[in-house]
Backbone as JSON Lines, residues from 0, in Angstrom:
{"i":0,"aa":"S","n":[-3.3,36.99,-8.66],"ca":[-1.87,36.98,-8.42],"c":[-1.39,35.56,-8.16]}
{"i":1,"aa":"K","n":[-0.17,35.31,-8.58],"ca":[0.46,34.02,-8.31],"c":[1.63,34.25,-7.38]}
{"i":2,"aa":"I","n":[1.84,33.32,-6.51],"ca":[2.98,33.36,-5.61],"c":[3.83,32.15,-5.92]}
{"i":3,"aa":"F","n":[5.12,32.37,-6.16],"ca":[6.02,31.26,-6.41],"c":[7.06,31.22,-5.3]}
{"i":4,"aa":"I","n":[7.1,30.13,-4.61],"ca":[8.11,29.89,-3.58],"c":[8.77,28.57,-3.93]}
{"i":5,"aa":"N","n":[10.08,28.58,-4.08],"ca":[10.82,27.38,-4.47],"c":[11.16,26.57,-3.22]}
{"i":6,"aa":"F","n":[10.34,25.56,-2.94],"ca":[10.55,24.73,-1.75],"c":[11.78,23.83,-1.88]}
{"i":7,"aa":"T","n":[12.29,23.67,-3.09],"ca":[13.49,22.85,-3.25],"c":[14.76,23.64,-2.99]}
{"i":8,"aa":"K","n":[14.65,24.96,-3.02],"ca":[15.83,25.81,-2.87],"c":[16.04,26.27,-1.43]}
{"i":9,"aa":"Y","n":[14.93,26.48,-0.69],"ca":[15.01,27.01,0.67],"c":[14.42,26.0,1.65]}
{"i":10,"aa":"D","n":[14.76,26.14,2.92],"ca":[14.19,25.23,3.9],"c":[12.72,25.58,4.14]}
{"i":11,"aa":"Y","n":[12.0,24.65,4.71],"ca":[10.55,24.76,4.85],"c":[10.15,26.01,5.64]}
{"i":12,"aa":"D","n":[10.81,26.28,6.76],"ca":[10.44,27.43,7.58],"c":[10.6,28.74,6.82]}
{"i":13,"aa":"E","n":[11.67,28.86,6.04],"ca":[11.89,30.07,5.25],"c":[10.8,30.22,4.18]}
{"i":14,"aa":"C","n":[10.45,29.12,3.54],"ca":[9.39,29.16,2.51],"c":[8.05,29.57,3.13]}
{"i":15,"aa":"F","n":[7.75,29.0,4.27],"ca":[6.49,29.34,4.94],"c":[6.47,30.81,5.33]}
{"i":16,"aa":"R","n":[7.59,31.33,5.81],"ca":[7.68,32.75,6.16],"c":[7.44,33.62,4.93]}
{"i":17,"aa":"R","n":[8.03,33.24,3.81],"ca":[7.86,34.01,2.57],"c":[6.41,33.98,2.08]}
{"i":18,"aa":"I","n":[5.77,32.82,2.21],"ca":[4.36,32.73,1.8],"c":[3.51,33.66,2.64]}
{"i":19,"aa":"K","n":[3.7,33.62,3.95],"ca":[2.92,34.5,4.83],"c":[3.16,35.96,4.48]}
{"i":20,"aa":"H","n":[4.4,36.31,4.19],"ca":[4.71,37.7,3.83],"c":[4.0,38.09,2.53]}
{"i":21,"aa":"E","n":[4.05,37.23,1.53],"ca":[3.4,37.52,0.24],"c":[1.89,37.65,0.39]}
{"i":22,"aa":"I","n":[1.29,36.77,1.18],"ca":[-0.16,36.84,1.39],"c":[-0.52,38.14,2.09]}
{"i":23,"aa":"S","n":[0.25,38.5,3.09],"ca":[-0.05,39.74,3.81],"c":[0.13,40.96,2.9]}
{"i":24,"aa":"T","n":[1.08,40.9,1.99],"ca":[1.29,42.0,1.05],"c":[0.12,42.1,0.07]}
{"i":25,"aa":"I","n":[-0.3,40.97,-0.46],"ca":[-1.38,40.97,-1.45],"c":[-2.7,41.41,-0.83]}
{"i":26,"aa":"F","n":[-3.01,40.88,0.32],"ca":[-4.3,41.17,0.94],"c":[-4.22,42.27,2.0]}
{"i":27,"aa":"K","n":[-3.04,42.86,2.12],"ca":[-2.82,43.94,3.09],"c":[-3.29,43.54,4.49]}
{"i":28,"aa":"I","n":[-2.89,42.33,4.87],"ca":[-3.21,41.8,6.19],"c":[-2.01,42.05,7.09]}
{"i":29,"aa":"E","n":[-2.29,42.4,8.3],"ca":[-1.21,42.55,9.27],"c":[-0.55,41.19,9.47]}
{"i":30,"aa":"E","n":[0.79,41.15,9.41],"ca":[1.49,39.87,9.58],"c":[1.22,39.26,10.95]}
{"i":31,"aa":"S","n":[0.92,40.09,11.93],"ca":[0.63,39.55,13.25],"c":[-0.64,38.7,13.23]}
{"i":32,"aa":"N","n":[-1.59,39.03,12.33],"ca":[-2.81,38.23,12.21],"c":[-2.53,36.89,11.55]}
{"i":33,"aa":"L","n":[-1.43,36.79,10.81],"ca":[-1.08,35.54,10.15],"c":[-0.41,34.55,11.11]}
{"i":34,"aa":"Q","n":[-0.08,35.0,12.3],"ca":[0.56,34.11,13.27],"c":[-0.39,32.98,13.69]}
{"i":35,"aa":"N","n":[-1.69,33.2,13.49],"ca":[-2.68,32.2,13.89],"c":[-2.81,31.07,12.88]}
{"i":36,"aa":"I","n":[-2.17,31.19,11.73],"ca":[-2.23,30.13,10.72],"c":[-1.39,28.96,11.21]}
{"i":37,"aa":"P","n":[-1.99,27.77,11.28],"ca":[-1.21,26.63,11.76],"c":[-0.13,26.24,10.75]}
{"i":38,"aa":"Q","n":[1.01,25.92,11.26],"ca":[2.12,25.49,10.4],"c":[2.14,23.97,10.36]}
{"i":39,"aa":"I","n":[2.21,23.44,9.15],"ca":[2.23,21.99,8.96],"c":[3.67,21.54,8.9]}
{"i":40,"aa":"N","n":[3.97,20.5,9.62],"ca":[5.31,19.94,9.58],"c":[5.39,19.0,8.37]}
{"i":41,"aa":"P","n":[6.29,19.27,7.4],"ca":[6.33,18.44,6.19],"c":[6.67,16.98,6.46]}
{"i":42,"aa":"Q","n":[7.36,16.69,7.56],"ca":[7.7,15.3,7.87],"c":[6.45,14.53,8.3]}
{"i":43,"aa":"Q","n":[5.45,15.24,8.84],"ca":[4.22,14.59,9.27],"c":[3.22,14.43,8.14]}
{"i":44,"aa":"N","n":[3.41,15.17,7.06],"ca":[2.49,15.11,5.93],"c":[3.27,14.8,4.67]}
{"i":45,"aa":"P","n":[3.35,13.53,4.27],"ca":[4.17,13.15,3.12],"c":[3.71,13.77,1.81]}
{"i":46,"aa":"Q","n":[2.46,14.26,1.73],"ca":[1.99,14.86,0.49],"c":[2.75,16.14,0.15]}
{"i":47,"aa":"I","n":[3.27,16.85,1.15],"ca":[3.99,18.08,0.86],"c":[5.49,17.95,1.1]}
{"i":48,"aa":"S","n":[5.91,16.78,1.4],"ca":[7.33,16.56,1.65],"c":[8.11,16.62,0.34]}
{"i":49,"aa":"P","n":[9.16,17.43,0.25],"ca":[9.92,17.54,-0.98],"c":[10.52,16.21,-1.43]}
{"i":50,"aa":"Q","n":[10.8,15.31,-0.5],"ca":[11.39,14.04,-0.87],"c":[10.41,13.19,-1.68]}
{"i":51,"aa":"M","n":[9.13,13.48,-1.58],"ca":[8.13,12.68,-2.28],"c":[7.92,13.16,-3.72]}
{"i":52,"aa":"N","n":[8.52,14.25,-4.11],"ca":[8.32,14.81,-5.44],"c":[9.24,14.12,-6.43]}
{"i":53,"aa":"P","n":[8.7,13.35,-7.39],"ca":[9.55,12.63,-8.34],"c":[10.34,13.57,-9.25]}
{"i":54,"aa":"Q","n":[9.85,14.79,-9.48],"ca":[10.55,15.74,-10.34],"c":[11.91,16.12,-9.74]}
{"i":55,"aa":"I","n":[11.97,16.24,-8.43],"ca":[13.25,16.58,-7.79],"c":[14.27,15.48,-8.06]}
{"i":56,"aa":"N","n":[13.86,14.23,-7.92],"ca":[14.77,13.12,-8.18],"c":[15.18,13.1,-9.64]}
{"i":57,"aa":"A","n":[14.26,13.44,-10.54],"ca":[14.58,13.47,-11.96],"c":[15.66,14.51,-12.24]}
{"i":58,"aa":"E","n":[15.55,15.68,-11.59],"ca":[16.58,16.71,-11.76],"c":[17.93,16.21,-11.29]}
{"i":59,"aa":"D","n":[17.94,15.52,-10.15],"ca":[19.2,14.98,-9.64],"c":[19.81,14.01,-10.66]}
{"i":60,"aa":"D","n":[18.96,13.19,-11.27],"ca":[19.45,12.25,-12.28],"c":[20.01,12.97,-13.49]}
{"i":61,"aa":"I","n":[19.34,14.03,-13.94],"ca":[19.8,14.78,-15.11],"c":[21.18,15.36,-14.85]}
{"i":62,"aa":"E","n":[21.4,15.86,-13.65],"ca":[22.7,16.44,-13.34],"c":[23.82,15.4,-13.38]}
{"i":63,"aa":"K","n":[23.48,14.13,-13.35],"ca":[24.48,13.06,-13.43],"c":[24.7,12.57,-14.86]}
{"i":64,"aa":"W","n":[23.99,13.16,-15.82],"ca":[24.14,12.74,-17.21],"c":[25.57,12.95,-17.69]}
{"i":65,"aa":"S","n":[26.05,12.01,-18.48],"ca":[27.37,12.13,-19.1],"c":[27.26,12.99,-20.36]}
{"i":66,"aa":"E","n":[28.42,13.32,-20.94],"ca":[28.44,14.07,-22.19],"c":[27.75,13.27,-23.3]}
{"i":67,"aa":"I","n":[27.91,11.96,-23.27],"ca":[27.28,11.11,-24.28],"c":[25.76,11.16,-24.14]}
{"i":68,"aa":"K","n":[25.26,11.06,-22.91],"ca":[23.82,11.1,-22.67],"c":[23.24,12.44,-23.12]}
{"i":69,"aa":"V","n":[23.94,13.54,-22.84],"ca":[23.47,14.86,-23.26],"c":[23.44,14.95,-24.78]}
{"i":70,"aa":"S","n":[24.48,14.43,-25.42],"ca":[24.53,14.42,-26.89],"c":[23.36,13.62,-27.47]}
{"i":71,"aa":"E","n":[23.04,12.49,-26.84],"ca":[21.88,11.69,-27.26],"c":[20.58,12.47,-27.07]}
{"i":72,"aa":"W","n":[20.49,13.2,-25.96],"ca":[19.3,14.01,-25.69],"c":[19.15,15.09,-26.76]}
{"i":73,"aa":"F","n":[20.27,15.75,-27.13],"ca":[20.22,16.75,-28.2],"c":[19.65,16.14,-29.48]}
{"i":74,"aa":"S","n":[20.13,14.95,-29.84],"ca":[19.65,14.28,-31.06],"c":[18.18,13.9,-30.95]}
{"i":75,"aa":"E","n":[17.82,13.33,-29.82],"ca":[16.45,12.89,-29.58],"c":[15.46,14.06,-29.68]}
{"i":76,"aa":"K","n":[15.87,15.23,-29.21],"ca":[14.98,16.4,-29.18],"c":[15.16,17.29,-30.41]}
{"i":77,"aa":"N","n":[15.94,16.82,-31.38],"ca":[16.18,17.57,-32.63],"c":[16.69,18.99,-32.37]}
{"i":78,"aa":"I","n":[17.66,19.1,-31.48],"ca":[18.27,20.4,-31.19],"c":[19.16,20.78,-32.37]}
{"i":79,"aa":"N","n":[19.06,22.03,-32.79],"ca":[19.81,22.55,-33.93],"c":[21.31,22.25,-33.79]}
{"i":80,"aa":"N","n":[21.95,21.87,-34.91],"ca":[23.37,21.5,-34.9],"c":[24.27,22.64,-34.44]}
{"i":81,"aa":"I","n":[23.94,23.87,-34.81],"ca":[24.77,25.02,-34.4],"c":[24.71,25.17,-32.88]}
{"i":82,"aa":"V","n":[23.52,25.03,-32.32],"ca":[23.37,25.11,-30.86],"c":[24.19,24.0,-30.21]}
{"i":83,"aa":"C","n":[24.09,22.79,-30.76],"ca":[24.85,21.65,-30.21],"c":[26.35,21.92,-30.26]}
{"i":84,"aa":"E","n":[26.83,22.4,-31.4],"ca":[28.26,22.68,-31.55],"c":[28.73,23.72,-30.55]}
{"i":85,"aa":"N","n":[27.88,24.7,-30.27],"ca":[28.24,25.75,-29.31],"c":[28.28,25.24,-27.87]}
{"i":86,"aa":"L","n":[27.53,24.18,-27.6],"ca":[27.41,23.7,-26.22],"c":[28.23,22.45,-25.91]}
{"i":87,"aa":"L","n":[28.48,21.63,-26.91],"ca":[29.2,20.38,-26.67],"c":[30.7,20.62,-26.57]}
{"i":88,"aa":"P","n":[31.44,19.91,-25.74],"ca":[30.95,18.87,-24.83],"c":[30.19,19.49,-23.66]}
{"i":89,"aa":"C","n":[29.15,18.8,-23.27],"ca":[28.25,19.31,-22.23],"c":[27.71,18.12,-21.45]}
{"i":90,"aa":"D","n":[27.75,18.2,-20.12],"ca":[27.18,17.13,-19.3],"c":[25.93,17.64,-18.59]}
{"i":91,"aa":"G","n":[25.35,16.82,-17.74],"ca":[24.12,17.19,-17.04],"c":[24.26,18.39,-16.14]}
{"i":92,"aa":"Q","n":[25.41,18.52,-15.48],"ca":[25.62,19.68,-14.62],"c":[25.65,20.96,-15.44]}
{"i":93,"aa":"T","n":[26.26,20.88,-16.62],"ca":[26.32,22.04,-17.5],"c":[24.92,22.41,-17.99]}
{"i":94,"aa":"L","n":[24.11,21.4,-18.31],"ca":[22.72,21.67,-18.71],"c":[21.98,22.41,-17.6]}
{"i":95,"aa":"K","n":[22.17,21.97,-16.37],"ca":[21.52,22.63,-15.23],"c":[21.99,24.08,-15.11]}
{"i":96,"aa":"Q","n":[23.29,24.32,-15.29],"ca":[23.8,25.68,-15.24],"c":[23.21,26.53,-16.36]}
{"i":97,"aa":"L","n":[23.09,25.94,-17.56],"ca":[22.48,26.66,-18.67],"c":[21.04,27.05,-18.34]}
{"i":98,"aa":"F","n":[20.31,26.12,-17.73],"ca":[18.93,26.4,-17.34],"c":[18.89,27.57,-16.35]}
{"i":99,"aa":"E","n":[19.79,27.56,-15.38],"ca":[19.82,28.64,-14.39],"c":[20.19,29.97,-15.03]}
{"i":100,"aa":"I","n":[21.12,29.96,-15.98],"ca":[21.48,31.19,-16.7],"c":[20.28,31.68,-17.49]}
{"i":101,"aa":"M","n":[19.57,30.75,-18.13],"ca":[18.38,31.12,-18.91],"c":[17.35,31.81,-18.01]}
{"i":102,"aa":"Q","n":[17.23,31.35,-16.77],"ca":[16.27,31.94,-15.83],"c":[16.71,33.32,-15.34]}
{"i":103,"aa":"T","n":[18.0,33.47,-15.09],"ca":[18.47,34.7,-14.46],"c":[19.0,35.75,-15.43]}
{"i":104,"aa":"A","n":[19.54,35.32,-16.57],"ca":[20.11,36.26,-17.55],"c":[19.75,35.81,-18.97]}
{"i":105,"aa":"P","n":[18.47,35.92,-19.34],"ca":[18.04,35.38,-20.63],"c":[18.74,35.99,-21.85]}
{"i":106,"aa":"E","n":[19.02,37.29,-21.82],"ca":[19.69,37.92,-22.97],"c":[21.08,37.32,-23.17]}
{"i":107,"aa":"F","n":[21.82,37.16,-22.08],"ca":[23.15,36.56,-22.17],"c":[23.04,35.12,-22.66]}
{"i":108,"aa":"F","n":[22.07,34.39,-22.14],"ca":[21.86,33.0,-22.53],"c":[21.63,32.89,-24.04]}
{"i":109,"aa":"Y","n":[20.69,33.67,-24.56],"ca":[20.37,33.57,-25.99],"c":[21.53,34.01,-26.87]}
{"i":110,"aa":"S","n":[22.22,35.06,-26.47],"ca":[23.36,35.5,-27.3],"c":[24.49,34.47,-27.25]}
{"i":111,"aa":"S","n":[24.65,33.8,-26.14],"ca":[25.73,32.8,-26.0],"c":[25.48,31.55,-26.82]}
{"i":112,"aa":"I","n":[24.25,31.07,-26.85],"ca":[24.02,29.82,-27.57],"c":[23.84,30.02,-29.06]}
{"i":113,"aa":"S","n":[23.56,31.25,-29.5],"ca":[23.37,31.44,-30.94],"c":[24.68,31.72,-31.66]}
{"i":114,"aa":"S","n":[25.69,32.24,-30.99],"ca":[27.03,32.48,-31.51],"c":[27.04,33.39,-32.73]}
{"i":115,"aa":"E","n":[28.12,33.33,-33.49],"ca":[28.28,34.16,-34.69],"c":[27.36,33.71,-35.81]}
{"i":116,"aa":"R","n":[27.2,32.41,-35.92],"ca":[26.35,31.88,-36.98],"c":[24.89,32.02,-36.59]}
{"i":117,"aa":"K","n":[24.07,32.25,-37.55],"ca":[22.66,32.49,-37.28],"c":[21.95,31.2,-36.85]}
{"i":118,"aa":"V","n":[21.22,31.31,-35.77],"ca":[20.35,30.24,-35.31],"c":[18.94,30.81,-35.35]}
{"i":119,"aa":"S","n":[18.03,30.1,-35.98],"ca":[16.67,30.63,-36.12],"c":[15.99,30.73,-34.75]}
{"i":120,"aa":"L","n":[15.05,31.64,-34.68],"ca":[14.29,31.82,-33.45],"c":[13.54,30.53,-33.1]}
{"i":121,"aa":"R","n":[13.09,29.84,-34.12],"ca":[12.38,28.58,-33.89],"c":[13.3,27.55,-33.23]}
{"i":122,"aa":"D","n":[14.55,27.45,-33.71],"ca":[15.49,26.5,-33.12],"c":[15.85,26.88,-31.69]}
{"i":123,"aa":"L","n":[16.0,28.18,-31.42],"ca":[16.26,28.63,-30.05],"c":[15.07,28.3,-29.15]}
{"i":124,"aa":"A","n":[13.87,28.54,-29.68],"ca":[12.66,28.25,-28.91],"c":[12.55,26.76,-28.61]}
{"i":125,"aa":"N","n":[12.89,25.93,-29.58],"ca":[12.84,24.48,-29.37],"c":[13.81,24.06,-28.27]}
{"i":126,"aa":"F","n":[15.04,24.58,-28.32],"ca":[16.02,24.22,-27.3],"c":[15.57,24.67,-25.91]}
{"i":127,"aa":"T","n":[15.11,25.92,-25.81],"ca":[14.69,26.42,-24.49],"c":[13.47,25.67,-23.98]}
{"i":128,"aa":"K","n":[12.56,25.31,-24.87],"ca":[11.38,24.53,-24.47],"c":[11.81,23.19,-23.88]}
{"i":129,"aa":"E","n":[12.72,22.51,-24.56],"ca":[13.17,21.19,-24.09],"c":[13.97,21.32,-22.8]}
{"i":130,"aa":"L","n":[14.77,22.37,-22.68],"ca":[15.55,22.59,-21.46],"c":[14.62,22.85,-20.28]}
{"i":131,"aa":"K","n":[13.58,23.64,-20.5],"ca":[12.6,23.9,-19.43],"c":[11.9,22.62,-19.01]}
{"i":132,"aa":"K","n":[11.56,21.77,-19.98],"ca":[10.9,20.5,-19.65],"c":[11.77,19.64,-18.74]}
{"i":133,"aa":"L","n":[13.08,19.69,-18.96],"ca":[13.99,18.88,-18.14],"c":[13.96,19.29,-16.68]}
{"i":134,"aa":"F","n":[13.93,20.6,-16.43],"ca":[14.14,21.09,-15.07],"c":[12.91,21.68,-14.41]}
{"i":135,"aa":"K","n":[11.75,21.54,-15.02],"ca":[10.53,22.06,-14.38],"c":[9.59,20.93,-14.09]}
């Protein structure tokens, strides 16, 4: 089993609580027995501090992209012209919103970016692959 806890979305204490809950569910351990697990303060250990993760800073930078930068990114990544036409003008914040829609409502996402004109599955896959690379 894999456990995914988004440390960038929630505060550290909430994430730690969720991890303990998931572990107790998987291994059917009483949560009271998990109270003995020492909690690490992220400020004391820079290896787990979210501020030390360069990917988080990269996401912040992407959200500041201009429409021109996004258009250049589309060209650089060979994103299908129909997909580009459906999305442009688009800035970094819009790309982030598209990524979040893709995560939470994939059917709506795919139907929205393909529009009336046919977009091949390969072109959709290329766009989603590149979008995931930006924000993961």
